[in-house]
C-alpha positions as CSV (number, residue, x, y, z in Angstrom):
1,M,90.8,95.0,124.8
2,M,93.9,96.4,126.5
3,F,96.8,96.5,124.0
4,S,100.2,98.1,124.6
5,E,100.8,101.5,123.3
6,E,103.4,100.1,120.9
7,L,100.9,97.7,119.3
8,L,98.2,100.4,119.0
9,Q,100.7,102.6,117.2
10,L,101.7,99.8,115.0
11,G,98.0,99.3,114.1
12,E,97.6,103.0,113.2
13,A,100.8,102.8,111.1
14,A,99.4,99.8,109.3
15,E,96.1,101.4,108.3
16,A,97.9,104.5,107.1
17,A,100.4,102.5,105.0
18,L,97.7,100.3,103.5
19,A,95.4,103.1,102.2
20,E,96.2,102.4,98.6
21,Q,95.5,98.6,99.0
22,F,92.2,99.3,100.9
23,A,91.1,101.6,98.1
24,A,91.8,99.0,95.5
25,I,89.8,96.4,97.5
26,S,86.9,98.8,97.7
27,K,86.8,99.1,93.9
28,I,86.6,95.4,93.5
29,A,83.8,95.2,96.1
30,H,81.9,97.9,94.2
31,A,82.2,96.0,90.9
32,N,81.2,92.6,92.5
33,T,78.3,94.2,94.4
34,A,76.9,95.6,91.1
35,K,77.2,92.2,89.5
36,V,75.3,90.5,92.3
37,M,72.6,93.2,92.4
38,R,72.2,93.0,88.6
39,A,71.7,89.3,88.8
40,F,69.1,89.7,91.6
41,A,67.2,92.2,89.5
42,E,67.3,90.2,86.3
43,H,66.0,87.1,88.0
44,R,63.2,89.0,89.7
45,V,64.1,88.1,93.3
46,D,61.2,88.7,95.6
47,A,59.9,87.5,99.0
48,A,58.5,84.4,97.5
49,C,62.0,83.2,96.8
50,F,62.7,83.0,100.5
51,A,60.0,80.5,101.2
52,G,61.1,77.0,102.1
53,S,59.9,73.7,100.7
54,S,59.7,70.2,102.2
55,G,59.5,66.7,101.0
56,Y,60.7,66.3,97.4
57,G,61.0,70.1,97.0
58,Y,59.4,70.1,93.5
59,D,59.1,73.5,91.8
60,D,61.0,75.4,94.5
61,R,61.3,78.7,92.8
62,G,63.7,80.2,95.4
63,R,66.2,77.2,94.9
64,D,66.0,77.3,91.1
65,T,66.4,81.1,91.0
66,L,69.4,81.1,93.2
67,D,71.0,78.5,91.0
68,K,70.6,80.9,88.0
69,I,71.9,83.8,90.0
70,F,75.0,81.9,91.0
71,A,75.6,80.9,87.4
72,D,75.4,84.6,86.3
73,V,77.6,85.9,89.1
74,M,80.2,83.2,88.4
75,G,80.2,83.8,84.7
76,A,79.0,80.2,84.2
77,E,76.4,78.5,82.0
78,A,74.8,76.7,85.0
79,A,75.2,76.2,88.7
80,F,73.6,74.6,91.7
81,V,73.7,75.8,95.4
82,R,72.5,73.5,98.2
83,H,72.4,73.8,101.9
84,S,72.7,70.0,102.1
85,I,76.4,70.2,100.9
86,V,78.2,70.0,104.3
87,N,81.5,71.6,103.4
88,G,84.0,72.4,100.6
89,T,85.4,68.9,100.5
90,H,81.9,67.5,100.1
91,A,81.3,69.9,97.2
92,L,84.5,68.9,95.6
93,T,83.7,65.2,96.0
94,I,80.4,65.7,94.3
95,G,82.3,67.4,91.4
96,L,85.0,64.8,91.1
97,F,82.7,61.7,91.3
98,G,80.3,63.4,89.0
99,L,82.9,63.7,86.2
100,L,85.3,60.8,86.6
101,R,84.8,57.2,85.6
102,P,86.8,54.0,86.1
103,G,90.0,54.1,84.0
104,D,90.1,57.9,84.0
105,I,93.0,59.9,85.3
106,M,92.6,62.9,87.6
107,L,95.6,65.2,86.9
108,S,96.2,67.8,89.6
109,I,98.2,70.6,87.8
110,A,98.8,72.9,90.8
111,G,100.6,70.4,93.1
112,K,99.1,68.4,95.9
113,P,95.5,69.2,96.8
114,Y,94.2,70.1,100.2
115,D,94.7,67.5,102.9
116,T,91.1,66.5,103.2
117,L,90.9,65.5,99.5
118,E,93.7,62.9,99.9
119,E,91.3,60.3,101.2
120,V,88.7,61.2,98.6
121,I,91.2,60.7,95.8
122,G,92.7,57.6,97.5
123,I,96.3,58.7,98.0
124,A,95.9,58.5,101.7
125,G,93.7,56.4,104.1
126,E,92.6,52.8,103.9
127,R,91.6,51.2,100.6
128,G,88.0,50.1,100.4
129,N,86.5,53.3,101.9
130,G,84.9,54.4,98.6
131,S,87.6,56.7,97.3
132,L,88.1,57.5,93.6
133,A,91.0,55.0,93.6
134,D,88.6,52.3,94.8
135,Y,86.5,52.9,91.7
136,G,89.5,52.6,89.3
137,V,90.3,56.3,88.9
138,E,94.0,57.1,88.9
139,Y,95.8,60.2,90.1
140,R,98.7,62.1,88.7
141,Q,100.3,65.4,89.8
142,I,102.3,68.2,88.3
143,D,103.9,70.6,90.8
144,L,104.1,74.3,90.6
145,V,107.4,75.7,89.4
146,G,109.2,76.8,92.6
147,G,105.8,76.8,94.4
148,K,104.8,79.8,92.3
149,T,103.6,79.3,88.8
150,L,101.8,76.6,86.8
151,D,104.2,74.5,84.7
152,L,102.4,74.8,81.4
153,A,105.1,73.0,79.5
154,A,104.9,70.0,81.8
155,I,101.1,70.0,81.6
156,T,101.2,70.0,77.8
157,A,103.8,67.2,77.7
158,F,101.7,65.0,80.0
159,L,98.5,65.6,78.1
160,E,100.2,64.7,74.8
161,S,101.6,61.5,76.2
162,E,99.9,58.1,75.9
163,E,98.9,58.2,79.5
164,G,97.5,61.8,79.0
165,K,94.8,60.4,76.7
166,R,93.1,59.1,79.8
167,V,93.0,62.4,81.7
168,K,89.4,63.3,82.2
169,V,89.8,66.0,84.9
170,C,92.6,68.6,85.2
171,F,92.3,69.8,88.8
172,I,93.4,73.2,90.0
173,Q,93.5,74.3,93.6
174,R,93.3,78.0,93.5
175,S,94.3,78.7,97.1
176,K,97.3,77.5,98.9
177,G,95.6,75.0,101.3
178,Y,98.2,74.0,103.9
179,L,101.1,74.7,101.6
180,N,103.5,77.6,101.6
181,R,102.8,78.6,98.0
182,R,101.2,81.4,96.0
183,T,97.5,81.6,95.4
184,L,96.7,81.5,91.7
185,T,95.0,84.4,90.0
186,V,92.0,84.0,87.7
187,A,94.2,85.1,84.8
188,E,96.7,82.3,85.5
189,I,93.8,79.8,85.7
190,G,92.6,81.1,82.3
191,E,96.1,80.4,80.9
192,A,96.0,76.9,82.3
193,V,92.5,76.3,80.7
194,K,93.9,77.4,77.3
195,C,96.8,75.1,77.7
196,V,94.6,72.1,78.6
197,K,92.0,72.7,75.9
198,A,94.6,73.2,73.2
199,V,95.6,69.5,73.7
200,R,92.5,68.0,75.2
201,P,89.3,70.0,74.5
202,D,87.3,67.1,75.9
203,A,88.9,67.2,79.4
204,F,87.3,69.0,82.2
205,V,89.1,71.8,84.1
206,V,87.9,71.8,87.7
207,V,88.8,74.6,90.1
208,D,88.7,74.4,93.9
209,N,87.6,78.0,94.3
210,C,87.5,78.0,98.1
211,Y,88.6,81.2,99.7
212,G,88.9,82.9,96.3
213,E,85.4,84.1,95.4
214,F,84.9,87.9,95.0
215,T,88.6,88.7,95.6
216,E,88.8,89.6,91.9
217,T,86.1,90.9,89.6
218,I,85.8,87.6,87.6
219,E,85.6,83.9,88.6
220,P,87.2,80.9,86.9
221,P,84.2,79.9,84.8
222,A,84.5,83.3,83.1
223,V,87.9,82.3,81.8
224,G,86.8,78.8,80.6
225,A,87.0,76.6,83.6
226,D,84.4,73.8,83.3
227,L,83.7,73.8,87.0
228,A,84.3,76.1,90.0
229,I,83.5,74.6,93.4
230,G,83.2,76.2,96.9
231,S,81.7,76.4,100.3
232,L,79.0,78.8,101.5
233,I,80.6,79.1,105.0
234,K,83.5,80.7,103.2
235,N,83.4,83.7,100.8
236,P,80.1,83.4,98.9
237,G,78.0,82.8,102.0
238,G,78.9,86.3,103.2
239,G,78.8,85.3,106.8
240,M,75.0,84.7,106.6
241,A,74.7,81.1,105.2
242,E,74.5,78.6,108.0
243,T,75.9,75.8,105.8
244,G,76.1,74.7,102.1
245,G,78.2,74.7,98.9
246,Y,78.0,75.4,95.2
247,L,79.2,74.1,91.8
248,A,79.2,76.4,88.8
249,G,80.4,75.8,85.3
250,T,79.4,74.5,81.9
251,A,75.9,73.1,81.5
252,K,77.4,69.6,80.7
253,A,79.6,69.5,83.8
254,V,76.9,70.8,86.1
255,E,74.4,68.3,84.8
256,L,76.8,65.4,85.4
257,C,77.5,66.6,88.9
258,S,73.8,67.0,89.6
259,Y,73.4,63.3,89.1
260,R,76.0,62.7,91.8
261,L,74.2,65.2,94.1
262,T,71.0,63.2,93.8
263,C,70.8,60.4,91.2
264,P,70.8,59.9,87.5
265,G,67.5,60.9,85.9
266,I,66.6,63.3,88.7
267,G,69.4,65.7,89.1
268,L,68.3,69.2,90.2
269,E,64.6,68.6,89.9
270,V,64.3,67.9,93.6
271,G,65.7,69.0,96.9
272,A,63.7,70.6,99.8
273,T,65.2,73.9,101.0
274,L,63.7,73.7,104.5
275,G,63.7,77.5,105.1
276,E,67.4,78.0,104.2
277,N,66.9,80.0,101.0
278,K,66.8,83.4,102.7
279,N,70.2,83.1,104.4
280,M,71.8,81.9,101.2
281,Y,70.3,84.9,99.2
282,R,71.3,87.3,101.9
283,G,74.7,85.9,102.2
284,L,75.4,86.2,98.5
285,F,74.2,89.8,98.6
286,Y,76.6,90.6,101.5
287,A,79.5,88.5,100.1
288,P,81.4,91.2,98.0
289,H,81.5,93.6,101.0
290,T,82.3,90.8,103.5
291,V,85.1,89.5,101.4
292,A,86.5,93.1,101.1
293,E,86.5,93.3,104.9
294,A,88.3,90.0,105.2
295,L,90.9,91.1,102.6
296,K,91.5,94.4,104.5
297,T,92.0,92.3,107.7
298,A,94.5,90.0,105.9
299,H,96.5,93.0,104.7
300,F,96.5,94.4,108.2
301,A,97.7,91.1,109.6
302,A,100.5,90.9,107.0
303,Y,101.7,94.4,107.9
304,V,101.6,93.9,111.7
305,F,103.4,90.5,111.7
306,R,106.0,91.5,109.2
307,A,106.8,94.5,111.3
308,L,107.2,92.2,114.3
309,G,109.8,90.2,112.3
310,Y,107.8,87.3,111.0
311,E,107.8,86.0,107.4
312,V,104.4,86.5,105.8
313,E,102.8,85.6,102.5
314,P,101.4,87.5,100.7
315,A,103.3,90.7,101.6
316,P,101.1,93.5,102.9
317,E,101.5,95.6,99.8
318,E,100.4,92.8,97.4
319,L,96.9,92.5,96.1
320,R,95.6,89.0,96.5
321,S,93.4,86.3,95.0
322,D,92.1,84.7,98.1
323,I,91.5,85.7,101.7
324,I,94.2,83.6,103.3
325,Q,97.2,85.2,105.0
326,T,100.1,83.0,106.2
327,V,102.4,83.9,109.1
328,I,105.4,81.6,109.6
329,T,105.6,81.5,113.4
330,G,108.7,79.2,113.7
331,S,107.6,77.1,116.6
332,G,104.7,75.1,117.9
333,E,104.3,77.4,120.9
334,A,104.2,80.5,118.7
335,L,101.6,78.9,116.4
336,C,99.4,77.9,119.4
337,A,99.9,81.4,120.8
338,F,98.8,83.0,117.5
339,C,95.6,80.9,117.6
340,R,95.0,81.6,121.2
341,G,95.1,85.3,120.4
342,I,92.7,85.0,117.5
343,Q,90.3,83.1,119.7
344,A,90.5,85.6,122.5
345,G,89.8,88.4,120.0
346,S,86.7,86.8,118.6
347,P,83.0,87.6,119.4
348,V,82.0,84.0,120.2
349,D,83.8,81.6,122.6
350,A,86.5,84.2,123.4
351,Y,87.1,82.5,126.8
352,V,88.0,79.2,125.1
353,T,91.7,78.0,124.7
354,P,92.3,76.2,121.5
355,E,94.5,73.1,121.6
356,P,96.0,70.9,118.8
357,W,94.1,67.7,118.0
358,A,94.0,64.9,115.4
359,M,91.3,66.2,113.2
360,P,89.6,63.7,110.8
361,G,91.1,64.0,107.2
362,Y,94.4,65.6,108.3
363,Q,97.8,63.9,108.5
364,D,99.2,66.0,111.4
365,K,97.7,67.4,114.5
366,V,96.0,70.7,113.8
367,I,95.2,73.7,116.0
368,M,92.2,75.8,115.0
369,A,90.8,79.1,116.4
370,A,87.3,80.0,115.3
371,G,85.2,82.1,117.6
372,T,82.4,82.3,115.0
373,F,78.7,82.6,114.8
374,V,78.6,79.7,112.2
375,Q,80.7,76.8,113.4
376,G,84.0,76.6,111.4
377,A,83.0,79.5,109.1
378,S,86.3,80.8,107.7
379,I,84.8,83.9,106.2
380,E,84.6,84.8,109.9
381,L,87.8,85.6,111.8
382,S,89.7,82.3,112.1
383,A,93.1,80.8,112.1
384,D,94.6,77.3,112.0
385,G,97.6,75.3,111.1
386,P,99.2,71.9,111.3
387,L,101.7,71.3,114.1
388,K,104.7,70.7,111.8
389,P,107.7,72.9,110.7
390,P,107.8,75.7,109.8
391,Y,104.7,76.1,112.0
392,T,102.7,78.3,109.6
393,A,99.5,80.0,110.8
394,F,96.9,80.2,108.1
395,F,94.8,83.2,108.9
396,Q,91.6,84.2,107.2
397,G,88.2,86.0,107.5
398,G,86.8,88.9,109.4
399,L,83.1,89.9,109.0
400,T,84.1,93.5,109.7
401,F,87.5,95.1,109.4
402,E,87.1,96.7,112.8
403,S,86.6,93.4,114.6
404,G,89.3,91.7,112.4
405,R,91.7,94.5,113.5
406,I,91.1,93.6,117.1
407,G,91.7,89.9,116.5
408,V,95.0,90.6,114.7
409,L,96.3,92.8,117.5
410,S,95.1,90.2,120.0
411,A,97.1,87.5,118.2
412,A,100.2,89.8,118.1
413,A,99.9,90.4,121.8
414,E,99.7,86.7,122.6
415,V,102.6,85.8,120.3
416,L,104.8,88.5,121.9
417,R,104.0,87.2,125.3
418,S,104.9,83.6,124.3
419,V,108.4,84.5,123.1
420,K,109.4,86.6,126.2
């Protein structure tokens, strides 16, 4: 990796300036590691937990123990973790279809959800494809105030209205998705839970927890969320899980969702693990440290690109509640250059040149860079963004800070070349 002397000096300046933030991240990682190890010990993890099962998967001790560990770590009553969940959108679909019924309203209280959920909800795509709308579930939305804070007054007013009596799920997307907005903290989610439950104690609060796990010392179920949902090829898989997802929350919510995972009357009693247990256990063990490495990489990227004159969010000095860093590149070419640099600074497929394409589930062409060991794993160094103004690069991941640092400098070098 041959970088200019100016970029190398900028990298050194960034590390020196971010010492306080790096120390704070390490403290969070220590606390979360202790929490994970305590759960492993209390549930008596041993080599037998790593054995796979086949067929129906009855009495799979490793599967059932991992469910209990995830519940403990998330501060939840119950949870399930399955390698058969293909991505975060699939996990969210299991949760939403598990809780919502015809005539119910799904109220998104943090603005528009991530693009890939639009067809699941039925606010995009063709009718008749099996969306929530096809089954008579209606959708309503309350935007963040100025793209920053939850509008608790508007949430209360809606829930108190005649229409609000039909709200079954209040949905919160913790992370920003493809929007230029703040990520919500666990404390803010807790305030939203109190707001909802004060009016509608019977409504479920569901949190899309993707990209947020282990960035703080507590998770949404610990502040009252009925369900937190995420993907194992993001934070909680620690870079080791080959695939999978989880749902964690109240016993009632998890039970209902388990009937969507399999079928009513069976729920979590079956499900062969096919040798995937060990990677999921090991990934959860690594996750607090791996997330800390990704957070340090995000802070580093924020410092470098702000110093180069680009608008970034969060700012390099801000502690954060997810691993996503945005860089507004200002042009399609600069966004593509950013992604080319990330790809070139990755351990896998570094020779590949990413190009924008019409990805399924997205409304605009998207460019993605992911030179990862697990295809599409965004806990690994990766970047992507839709080809539309203001041409924002959404950057995340980094299994090690050292490799993430190289990727960031590679992206900076490529962007600088593109604007000459």
